[in-house]
C-alpha positions, 0 to 999 in steps of 0.5 A: 752111587749104589742104586740098590739103596734106592730100589727098596724105597717107595718114594715120596717126592712132594711137599704136601692122623688116633693119637699115639698111646698105649692102645696103639702099641698094644701087644694084642694088635693083629694085622689084617689083610688089606692093612697098609704098613708105612715104614721109615727106612734108614738109607743114607743120602736118598732117605735124607733127600726124601725126608727134606721134601716130604712128611707123613702122618703127624710129621713121620718120615716115611720112605717105604710102604707095603700091603698086608696080604696072606701068603700061600700058607695063609700067614699074614705077610706083606706085598712090597716092591723092592730091588728084585721087583714086586714080591711077598716078604715075611712080616718079621723080615719086613719089620726088622728093616729099621728100628727106633731108639727103643729097638722097635720097628719104625712102622705104623699101620693104616686101615681103610675106614669102614666105607672102603673095606669092601675094596680090599678083597679085589685089591688083594687079588690085583696085588697078587697079579703084580708079583714078579713085576720089575721095580719101577726105578724111574717112578713112572706111573704109566709103565708096567713096573711098580714102586711101592706106593704105586702098588697101593695107588693102583690096586685100590683104584682098580678095585674101586672101578677105576676111580682112585681113592688115593691122590697123586701129585707132582714129584720133586727131586729138588732141595727146597733150600737151594732149588737144585736137584739133590746130588744123590738123585743126580747120580742116580738118574745119571747111572740110569741114563734117564732124565730126572722126572721133576714135576711128573705125577707120582705118589709116596707113602707119606701122602697115603698116610695122610689120606682121609680114607685111612685110620692110623691104628697101630705103632710098632715103633716111632718113625723119625719126625713123629710129633704127637701134638700134630693134628 
């Protein structure tokens, strides 16, 4: 099993909405620092397993998430956790990772509601401190490594004086149809020589996209599973 396929994911491991219209696809949309980008990646068995046990905003199947941030040149980029660790990635590179049937990026954007906008400046400072940290390949929220949704959870918790604004839940790596661990995860953790953290607390992009602290404000494209009639 190729571990690198899994390293770029921000995983959603548990069973747990602005309508999609012409305005949400506006070509004049401007990403702001502090916006949260939810992405539907195409990564084979890992994404298949994730999509079978989780859902996000209006049914969207998200497997990655990143934070909009300004790079050293003052250009809007994204901060994300990938195989090489926590890093800043050009927005164009990030959006090019996966595309829908119309060749648009399978990415939507969440923006904190007005009440929480004040948390963004400190969250950005905290996020930048994480650049260079290793990827958290065992999905443990208590170590010093980071997976993608863990970044979002932590930096906004710190900026809110230690009180989390996003939730964590027990993770699952089991197929809901069989009750058995997905083979992709069996191989993955066997290669790491680590126990499967079934039931341990964690989070993922899907759950964050459902948060009542956010408004979904823009669709770059259509993620898998999206249902416009879902409330």
